[in-house]
KOLVEX-449573 format. One record per residue (C-alpha): residue number from 1; z, x, y. Coordinates in nm, 2 decimals, decimal comma. Each point is the difference from the previous one (the first is absolute). Example, Ala and Ser with C-alpha at 12.3 -4.5 7.8 and 13.67 -1.06 7.14 Angstrom:
REM KOLVEX-449573
<rec k="1" Z="0,78" X="1,23" Y="-0,45"/>
<rec k="2" Z="-0,07" X="0,14" Y="0,34"/>
//
This chain:
REM KOLVEX-449573
<rec k="1" Z="10,08" X="11,40" Y="11,61"/>
<rec k="2" Z="0,33" X="0,00" Y="0,15"/>
<rec k="3" Z="0,31" X="0,00" Y="-0,30"/>
<rec k="4" Z="0,05" X="-0,40" Y="0,11"/>
<rec k="5" Z="-0,32" X="-0,04" Y="-0,10"/>
<rec k="6" Z="-0,01" X="0,21" Y="-0,34"/>
<rec k="7" Z="0,31" X="-0,20" Y="-0,08"/>
<rec k="8" Z="-0,16" X="-0,32" Y="0,08"/>
<rec k="9" Z="-0,26" X="0,08" Y="-0,22"/>
<rec k="10" Z="0,22" X="0,17" Y="-0,30"/>
<rec k="11" Z="0,17" X="-0,32" Y="0,02"/>
<rec k="12" Z="-0,32" X="-0,24" Y="-0,05"/>
<rec k="13" Z="-0,12" X="0,19" Y="-0,26"/>
<rec k="14" Z="0,32" X="-0,04" Y="-0,23"/>
<rec k="15" Z="-0,01" X="-0,37" Y="0,12"/>
<rec k="16" Z="-0,40" X="-0,04" Y="-0,08"/>
<rec k="17" Z="0,07" X="0,20" Y="-0,31"/>
<rec k="18" Z="0,28" X="-0,24" Y="-0,12"/>
<rec k="19" Z="-0,14" X="-0,33" Y="0,10"/>
<rec k="20" Z="-0,31" X="0,10" Y="-0,22"/>
<rec k="21" Z="0,24" X="0,07" Y="-0,27"/>
<rec k="22" Z="0,13" X="-0,32" Y="0,03"/>
<rec k="23" Z="-0,25" X="-0,32" Y="0,12"/>
<rec k="24" Z="-0,29" X="0,29" Y="0,14"/>
<rec k="25" Z="-0,07" X="-0,09" Y="0,39"/>
<rec k="26" Z="0,07" X="0,39" Y="0,09"/>
<rec k="27" Z="-0,35" X="0,04" Y="0,25"/>
<rec k="28" Z="0,16" X="-0,26" Y="0,25"/>
<rec k="29" Z="0,32" X="0,27" Y="0,05"/>
<rec k="30" Z="-0,18" X="0,31" Y="0,03"/>
<rec k="31" Z="-0,29" X="-0,14" Y="0,23"/>
<rec k="32" Z="0,26" X="-0,17" Y="0,21"/>
<rec k="33" Z="0,21" X="0,34" Y="0,03"/>
<rec k="34" Z="-0,32" X="0,20" Y="0,07"/>
<rec k="35" Z="-0,07" X="-0,27" Y="0,27"/>
<rec k="36" Z="0,29" X="0,03" Y="0,14"/>
<rec k="37" Z="0,04" X="0,40" Y="0,06"/>
<rec k="38" Z="-0,34" X="-0,10" Y="0,21"/>
<rec k="39" Z="-0,24" X="0,14" Y="-0,29"/>
<rec k="40" Z="-0,32" X="-0,13" Y="0,04"/>
<rec k="41" Z="-0,08" X="-0,34" Y="-0,19"/>
<rec k="42" Z="-0,29" X="0,12" Y="-0,21"/>
<rec k="43" Z="0,18" X="0,34" Y="-0,09"/>
<rec k="44" Z="0,30" X="-0,21" Y="-0,10"/>
<rec k="45" Z="-0,18" X="-0,20" Y="-0,26"/>
<rec k="46" Z="-0,23" X="0,32" Y="-0,14"/>
<rec k="47" Z="0,39" X="0,18" Y="0,03"/>
<rec k="48" Z="0,17" X="-0,28" Y="-0,19"/>
<rec k="49" Z="-0,27" X="0,01" Y="-0,27"/>
<rec k="50" Z="0,09" X="0,38" Y="-0,11"/>
<rec k="51" Z="0,38" X="-0,04" Y="0,02"/>
<rec k="52" Z="-0,08" X="-0,39" Y="-0,28"/>
<rec k="53" Z="-0,19" X="0,25" Y="-0,23"/>
<rec k="54" Z="0,29" X="0,13" Y="-0,15"/>
<rec k="55" Z="0,15" X="-0,32" Y="-0,10"/>
<rec k="56" Z="-0,34" X="-0,14" Y="-0,12"/>
<rec k="57" Z="-0,02" X="0,35" Y="-0,21"/>
<rec k="58" Z="0,36" X="-0,08" Y="-0,15"/>
<rec k="59" Z="-0,09" X="-0,35" Y="-0,08"/>
<rec k="60" Z="-0,29" X="0,07" Y="-0,17"/>
<rec k="61" Z="0,18" X="0,20" Y="-0,22"/>
<rec k="62" Z="0,26" X="-0,19" Y="-0,07"/>
<rec k="63" Z="-0,25" X="-0,22" Y="-0,20"/>
<rec k="64" Z="-0,21" X="0,21" Y="-0,16"/>
<rec k="65" Z="0,06" X="-0,10" Y="-0,36"/>
<rec k="66" Z="-0,16" X="-0,34" Y="0,11"/>
<rec k="67" Z="-0,27" X="0,15" Y="0,21"/>
<rec k="68" Z="-0,11" X="0,18" Y="-0,36"/>
<rec k="69" Z="-0,12" X="-0,29" Y="-0,13"/>
<rec k="70" Z="-0,21" X="-0,09" Y="0,30"/>
<rec k="71" Z="-0,13" X="0,27" Y="0,19"/>
<rec k="72" Z="-0,31" X="0,02" Y="-0,09"/>
<rec k="73" Z="-0,10" X="-0,34" Y="0,04"/>
<rec k="74" Z="0,18" X="0,02" Y="0,37"/>
<rec k="75" Z="-0,26" X="0,30" Y="0,08"/>
<rec k="76" Z="-0,24" X="-0,22" Y="0,18"/>
<rec k="77" Z="0,28" X="-0,19" Y="0,18"/>
<rec k="78" Z="0,12" X="0,40" Y="0,11"/>
<rec k="79" Z="-0,41" X="0,06" Y="0,13"/>
<rec k="80" Z="0,00" X="-0,32" Y="0,18"/>
<rec k="81" Z="0,31" X="0,09" Y="0,12"/>
<rec k="82" Z="-0,08" X="0,36" Y="0,14"/>
<rec k="83" Z="-0,33" X="-0,19" Y="0,16"/>
<rec k="84" Z="0,22" X="-0,29" Y="0,18"/>
<rec k="85" Z="0,25" X="0,28" Y="0,10"/>
<rec k="86" Z="-0,25" X="0,20" Y="0,15"/>
<rec k="87" Z="-0,16" X="-0,25" Y="0,21"/>
<rec k="88" Z="0,33" X="-0,13" Y="0,12"/>
<rec k="89" Z="0,10" X="0,34" Y="0,08"/>
<rec k="90" Z="-0,30" X="0,07" Y="0,16"/>
<rec k="91" Z="-0,05" X="-0,33" Y="0,24"/>
<rec k="92" Z="0,36" X="0,10" Y="0,10"/>
<rec k="93" Z="-0,08" X="0,34" Y="0,13"/>
<rec k="94" Z="-0,26" X="-0,14" Y="0,20"/>
<rec k="95" Z="0,19" X="-0,21" Y="0,20"/>
<rec k="96" Z="0,19" X="0,11" Y="0,32"/>
<rec k="97" Z="0,35" X="-0,01" Y="-0,02"/>
<rec k="98" Z="0,01" X="-0,26" Y="0,30"/>
<rec k="99" Z="-0,24" X="-0,23" Y="-0,24"/>
<rec k="100" Z="0,22" X="0,09" Y="-0,30"/>
<rec k="101" Z="0,31" X="-0,10" Y="0,22"/>
<rec k="102" Z="-0,16" X="-0,36" Y="0,13"/>
<rec k="103" Z="0,01" X="-0,06" Y="-0,39"/>
<rec k="104" Z="0,28" X="0,15" Y="-0,15"/>
<rec k="105" Z="0,25" X="-0,29" Y="0,08"/>
<rec k="106" Z="-0,25" X="-0,26" Y="-0,17"/>
<rec k="107" Z="-0,04" X="0,21" Y="-0,31"/>
<rec k="108" Z="0,40" X="0,03" Y="0,02"/>
<rec k="109" Z="0,03" X="-0,38" Y="0,01"/>
<rec k="110" Z="-0,22" X="-0,01" Y="-0,28"/>
<rec k="111" Z="0,15" X="0,27" Y="-0,25"/>
<rec k="112" Z="0,36" X="-0,16" Y="0,13"/>
<rec k="113" Z="-0,11" X="-0,39" Y="-0,13"/>
<rec k="114" Z="-0,13" X="0,19" Y="-0,31"/>
<rec k="115" Z="0,31" X="0,22" Y="-0,09"/>
<rec k="116" Z="0,22" X="-0,32" Y="0,02"/>
<rec k="117" Z="-0,21" X="-0,20" Y="-0,19"/>
<rec k="118" Z="0,00" X="0,27" Y="-0,25"/>
<rec k="119" Z="0,21" X="-0,19" Y="-0,26"/>
<rec k="120" Z="-0,21" X="-0,27" Y="-0,03"/>
<rec k="121" Z="-0,30" X="0,21" Y="-0,01"/>
<rec k="122" Z="0,13" X="0,16" Y="-0,30"/>
<rec k="123" Z="-0,22" X="-0,04" Y="-0,36"/>
<rec k="124" Z="0,11" X="-0,21" Y="-0,22"/>
<rec k="125" Z="-0,26" X="0,04" Y="-0,33"/>
<rec k="126" Z="0,18" X="0,01" Y="-0,29"/>
<rec k="127" Z="0,08" X="0,31" Y="-0,16"/>
<rec k="128" Z="-0,26" X="-0,09" Y="-0,30"/>
<rec k="129" Z="-0,32" X="0,09" Y="0,15"/>
<rec k="130" Z="-0,12" X="0,33" Y="0,01"/>
<rec k="131" Z="-0,10" X="0,18" Y="0,34"/>
<rec k="132" Z="-0,37" X="-0,08" Y="0,06"/>
<rec k="133" Z="-0,14" X="0,21" Y="0,30"/>
<rec k="134" Z="-0,33" X="0,02" Y="0,21"/>
<rec k="135" Z="-0,07" X="-0,34" Y="0,01"/>
<rec k="136" Z="-0,28" X="-0,10" Y="0,28"/>
<rec k="137" Z="0,23" X="-0,19" Y="0,20"/>
<rec k="138" Z="0,32" X="0,29" Y="-0,05"/>
<rec k="139" Z="-0,26" X="0,22" Y="0,11"/>
<rec k="140" Z="-0,06" X="-0,18" Y="0,32"/>
<rec k="141" Z="0,40" X="-0,02" Y="0,06"/>
<rec k="142" Z="0,08" X="0,31" Y="-0,10"/>
<rec k="143" Z="-0,26" X="0,16" Y="0,25"/>
<rec k="144" Z="0,14" X="-0,20" Y="0,29"/>
<rec k="145" Z="0,35" X="0,05" Y="-0,05"/>
<rec k="146" Z="-0,12" X="0,37" Y="-0,03"/>
<rec k="147" Z="-0,19" X="-0,05" Y="0,34"/>
<rec k="148" Z="0,34" X="-0,13" Y="0,12"/>
<rec k="149" Z="0,20" X="0,29" Y="-0,12"/>
<rec k="150" Z="-0,24" X="0,26" Y="0,09"/>
<rec k="151" Z="0,07" X="-0,13" Y="0,40"/>
<rec k="152" Z="0,35" X="-0,14" Y="0,00"/>
<rec k="153" Z="0,25" X="0,06" Y="-0,30"/>
<rec k="154" Z="0,25" X="-0,24" Y="0,10"/>
<rec k="155" Z="0,03" X="-0,28" Y="-0,27"/>
<rec k="156" Z="-0,28" X="0,15" Y="-0,21"/>
<rec k="157" Z="0,23" X="0,00" Y="-0,32"/>
<rec k="158" Z="0,08" X="-0,35" Y="0,04"/>
<rec k="159" Z="-0,37" X="-0,09" Y="0,10"/>
<rec k="160" Z="-0,14" X="0,21" Y="-0,31"/>
<rec k="161" Z="0,22" X="-0,16" Y="-0,27"/>
<rec k="162" Z="-0,03" X="-0,37" Y="0,14"/>
<rec k="163" Z="-0,40" X="0,09" Y="-0,07"/>
<rec k="164" Z="0,05" X="0,13" Y="-0,33"/>
<rec k="165" Z="0,20" X="-0,32" Y="-0,11"/>
<rec k="166" Z="-0,26" X="-0,20" Y="0,11"/>
<rec k="167" Z="-0,29" X="0,22" Y="-0,15"/>
<rec k="168" Z="0,12" X="0,15" Y="-0,31"/>
<rec k="169" Z="0,20" X="-0,08" Y="-0,34"/>
<rec k="170" Z="0,32" X="0,16" Y="-0,07"/>
<rec k="171" Z="0,36" X="-0,02" Y="0,04"/>
<rec k="172" Z="0,16" X="0,11" Y="0,33"/>
<rec k="173" Z="0,12" X="0,36" Y="-0,11"/>
<rec k="174" Z="-0,37" X="0,05" Y="-0,08"/>
<rec k="175" Z="-0,15" X="-0,16" Y="0,31"/>
<rec k="176" Z="0,26" X="0,25" Y="0,19"/>
<rec k="177" Z="-0,05" X="0,34" Y="-0,18"/>
<rec k="178" Z="-0,37" X="-0,07" Y="0,09"/>
<rec k="179" Z="0,07" X="-0,08" Y="0,36"/>
<rec k="180" Z="0,19" X="0,33" Y="0,04"/>
<rec k="181" Z="-0,26" X="0,15" Y="-0,22"/>
<rec k="182" Z="-0,28" X="-0,10" Y="0,25"/>
<rec k="183" Z="0,27" X="0,04" Y="0,33"/>
<rec k="184" Z="-0,03" X="0,41" Y="-0,12"/>
<rec k="185" Z="-0,37" X="-0,03" Y="0,05"/>
<rec k="186" Z="0,01" X="-0,22" Y="0,34"/>
<rec k="187" Z="0,24" X="0,28" Y="0,14"/>
<rec k="188" Z="-0,12" X="0,27" Y="-0,11"/>
<rec k="189" Z="-0,40" X="-0,07" Y="0,15"/>
<rec k="190" Z="0,15" X="-0,14" Y="0,30"/>
<rec k="191" Z="0,25" X="0,31" Y="0,06"/>
<rec k="192" Z="-0,32" X="0,23" Y="-0,08"/>
<rec k="193" Z="-0,19" X="-0,16" Y="0,25"/>
<rec k="194" Z="0,31" X="-0,02" Y="0,28"/>
<rec k="195" Z="0,05" X="0,40" Y="-0,06"/>
<rec k="196" Z="-0,34" X="0,08" Y="0,03"/>
<rec k="197" Z="0,02" X="-0,22" Y="0,30"/>
<rec k="198" Z="0,30" X="0,24" Y="0,18"/>
<rec k="199" Z="0,16" X="-0,33" Y="0,03"/>
<rec k="200" Z="0,29" X="0,03" Y="-0,18"/>
<rec k="201" Z="0,32" X="0,14" Y="0,20"/>
<rec k="202" Z="0,14" X="0,28" Y="-0,23"/>
<rec k="203" Z="0,33" X="0,08" Y="0,11"/>
<rec k="204" Z="0,12" X="-0,37" Y="-0,01"/>
<rec k="205" Z="-0,13" X="-0,05" Y="-0,33"/>
<rec k="206" Z="0,19" X="0,29" Y="-0,11"/>
<rec k="207" Z="0,32" X="-0,14" Y="0,16"/>
<rec k="208" Z="-0,05" X="-0,33" Y="-0,20"/>
<rec k="209" Z="-0,10" X="0,10" Y="-0,36"/>
<rec k="210" Z="0,31" X="0,16" Y="-0,11"/>
<rec k="211" Z="0,19" X="-0,31" Y="0,16"/>
<rec k="212" Z="-0,23" X="-0,24" Y="-0,18"/>
<rec k="213" Z="0,05" X="0,22" Y="-0,32"/>
<rec k="214" Z="0,38" X="-0,05" Y="0,01"/>
<rec k="215" Z="-0,05" X="-0,38" Y="0,09"/>
<rec k="216" Z="-0,19" X="-0,04" Y="-0,31"/>
<rec k="217" Z="0,32" X="0,14" Y="-0,18"/>
<rec k="218" Z="0,22" X="-0,16" Y="0,17"/>
<rec k="219" Z="-0,19" X="-0,34" Y="-0,02"/>
<rec k="220" Z="0,07" X="0,00" Y="-0,37"/>
<rec k="221" Z="0,42" X="-0,05" Y="0,11"/>
<rec k="222" Z="-0,13" X="-0,27" Y="0,23"/>
<rec k="223" Z="-0,19" X="-0,21" Y="-0,21"/>
<rec k="224" Z="0,31" X="-0,05" Y="-0,22"/>
<rec k="225" Z="0,25" X="-0,09" Y="0,29"/>
<rec k="226" Z="-0,25" X="-0,19" Y="0,29"/>
<rec k="227" Z="-0,17" X="-0,29" Y="-0,13"/>
<rec k="228" Z="-0,41" X="0,04" Y="0,05"/>
<rec k="229" Z="0,01" X="-0,28" Y="0,27"/>
<rec k="230" Z="0,20" X="0,15" Y="0,23"/>
<rec k="231" Z="-0,20" X="0,35" Y="0,03"/>
<rec k="232" Z="-0,30" X="-0,24" Y="0,01"/>
<rec k="233" Z="0,13" X="-0,17" Y="0,28"/>
<rec k="234" Z="0,05" X="0,31" Y="0,15"/>
<rec k="235" Z="-0,35" X="0,11" Y="0,00"/>
<rec k="236" Z="-0,13" X="-0,32" Y="0,12"/>
<rec k="237" Z="0,23" X="0,05" Y="0,33"/>
<rec k="238" Z="-0,15" X="0,36" Y="0,02"/>
<rec k="239" Z="-0,34" X="-0,13" Y="-0,05"/>
<rec k="240" Z="0,07" X="-0,27" Y="0,30"/>
<rec k="241" Z="0,16" X="0,24" Y="0,22"/>
<rec k="242" Z="-0,27" X="0,18" Y="0,01"/>
<rec k="243" Z="-0,27" X="-0,29" Y="0,05"/>
<rec k="244" Z="0,23" X="-0,09" Y="0,34"/>
<rec k="245" Z="0,04" X="0,36" Y="0,08"/>
<rec k="246" Z="-0,43" X="0,03" Y="0,02"/>
<rec k="247" Z="-0,08" X="-0,33" Y="0,13"/>
<rec k="248" Z="0,26" X="0,07" Y="0,32"/>
<rec k="249" Z="-0,10" X="0,33" Y="0,03"/>
<rec k="250" Z="-0,35" X="-0,06" Y="-0,05"/>
//
């Protein structure tokens, strides 16, 4: 790994942490940067899961007071998420890099469209409702989302928030807290599978993780000064660029 590659990856980690703090979508940045420095797509996808994990932890801790009110009821969704993530990550490992590369532009287009539609997919349940988790519809939707998250993480948070809003009761903050809690489970299982499968690029991950930590801190400053729409537009542009890159390269 050259100095230029390391600098690019550190910057990508920083930008990823910042956009996650403001609007989400940091996976697009880390996945794209690793692609540009020549990391194979399956390894880039797996390594992105590792670099995003600390952010999932801190986001969950920020909602700890909310989670205390429903964590027992949410255990079923955690178990479902673990099995879904296991299935998705094992499917990824079963593919060859050329096979996954052929899927990547379509996955990126779908994830970018989902991310762009995020503001219109936010749950609208009123605060008078109590969080209700574990319904059949919610369990099936969460399993499908966690399979996707284990297979390809970009856009997972937006997808999960949308499905939870459709299948669970509770206000936005309760649902977002539940989403963060489940994201930790999905990412942890996927990372365990990826590490066991030997598809994590540790030198690149080690460079990006501190960048992501600094970016997450800076994201608070950015959030107060830059409109979310601008950051969201940047992430959508990155997603479209990567999709175009893979379409033309493939």
